[in-house]
N, C-alpha and C positions, 0 to 999 in steps of 0.2 A: 579226499582233498579236492578233487576235481569238481564234485557236486557242490561243495562249500564255495569254491571259487565262482562257479556258475551262478549260484544263488546270490552271492555278493555282487557280481557284475549285473545281474538282473535287477537287484534292489537299487544299485547306483543308477542304472538306466532309468528306472521309474522315478527316482528322486530328481535327477537332472531334467527329465521330461516335464515333470510337474513344475519345477522351478522355472524352466524356460517358458512354459505356457502361462504361468502366473505373471512373469515379466512382460509378456506380450500384451496383457490386459492393462498394465500400468504404463501410462504415457506422460512424460514430462514435456510440456510445450513451452517454448520461449515466445514471449510477446513480440510483436513487431514494434520496435522502438520508434520508427518514423510515423506510424499511423496510430499508435496508442496515445491518449491524451490524459492529462491531469489539469483540471481547472479548479481554482480556489476563489472564495469570496469571503472577505472579512467585513465586519460591521462596526460602525461607531455611532454615537448619538446623532451625529449630523449627516449620516449617509453610509456609504459602503465603497469598497474597492474590490476589483477582481482581476484575475490574471491566470497565468499558466505556470507549470513546473514540468520539466522533462524527466523521463525515466532514464536511469543508468542501465537497468536490467530488470527482468521480470520473468517468472515462470509460473505456470499453472500445471498441476498434476491431476490426471484423471485415472480412475481405475474402472475399466470397462465402461467408459463414457460418463462416469459420475465424478464430479469434482471432489478431490480428497485433500488438496494442499495448494499452497501458493506462497511465493516470496518475491518481494519487490525492493528495489533500491531507487531512490529519487535524488536527483541532482539539485540540491538546494541553491547552488550558484546559478542555476538556469532560471530562477524565479523572475517572472515578467509581470508587469502591470498592463492590462489591456484596456482599461477604461480611461486612462490618461495618455497624453501625447508628449513628445519632446522632453524638455528638462523636467517637467512635473513627473512624468513616468520614470525617468532615470533617477530622480531624487528619491522617489518612493521605493524603487527597487534597491537602491543603495542602502536605504534605511532598513528595509526588511532583511538585508544581508548582514547588518551591523549587530553589535552586542545588544542593542535594544530589543532585537527580535530573534532571529535564527542563528546569528553568529556563525556564518557559513565559512569563515576562514578556518575556524577550529572544528566545525562540524559540517563538512561539505555534503554529507549524505544523510537522508532520512531512510528508515527501513521499516517494512511491514512484513511480518512473518505470520502466516496462518497457523493457528494452534489447534483449532477444532472446527470442522465443517459438518453442518447438519443439513440434510435435505429439508426444504421448507415448501415443497410443491414441485411441480414439473419444471426443471431447469432453474429453480430458485433455491438459494441456500442461505443459511444463517451462519456467519463466520465469526469466530472469536479469534482474535489475533493479538500479537505484540507489536505496537508501534513505537519506534525509537526516533526521537527528535532531540537534537542537541545532546546526544549521548544518554538521554533519559528514556527508559522504556516503561510504557503503561499498556494495560490491556484495553482493547477496543472491540465492540461488537457492531456488526453491520450486516445488511442484506446484500447479497451478491447474485446477479442474474447472468445466466449463460444462454446465448442464442447462436447456435452454430459455431462460427469462429469469432464471435464477439462476446464480450462480457462487460458488465457495468456495475458500478456501486456508487452510493452516495454516503459520505461519512461526515459526521459532525465531530469536530475535535476541540477539546478544551485546552487552549494554549497555556493556561496557568499550570496545568499538570506537567508541562515541559519547561517550566521556569522562563517563560516568555512574558516578562513583566510590564513592558512599556505601556503606560496609561491603562493598566488593568485594574478594574474595581476589586479584584481579589487581593491586590497588594497595596493599593493606594486609596485613601479616602479623600473626599472633597474635590474630585475631578470634574464633577458636574457635566457640562456639555463637551468636555475633553475626553470622556471615556471612550476607549476602544474595547468592545465587548470581548470576552474570553473565547466564546464559541466562534469557530469559523467553519465554513463548509468546503468539502473537497468532493468533486465529482470525477469519477474515473471511467473512461471508456477504453476498453482493451480490444486490440485486434491480434489474433494469433493464427 
């Protein structure tokens, strides 16, 4: 009985030691919300507009220094236009928050959850994730670079997939020079 108990205790010690060591290799890191940035740029026939969005939260998970996961929440009510000033900027920001675009009263947050991370060279990764905007989730693929405590990514998003219809050529014909293109760019710079 004593030998069995000793063997059981030894086995448990080995299991717990292995578990603790494995957990030491996995590190979930929160992003610095004040220093991390999201910039956006949308395009229309007659030009473009650009601006910023703030993060609500964000984490990156590393296993022995290799990126394995990430999750982010974006505050859609924080959307700002940086290429216009005064009333023009405020009007565009209000329009982007309205039902014509992101409907932020009903959908205040957008979410990105990494689903698969593949190393694509030193400190470079290919990420497949789920992006949720207006309560609609679609998969998205993008490149993600990590350099020390910094990371960056550039994403091209098709707003039509998220039911953002205003002056979209995917939903309306005959818009001519009133078209706002479906694809818009997001550039993310993370500090952690």
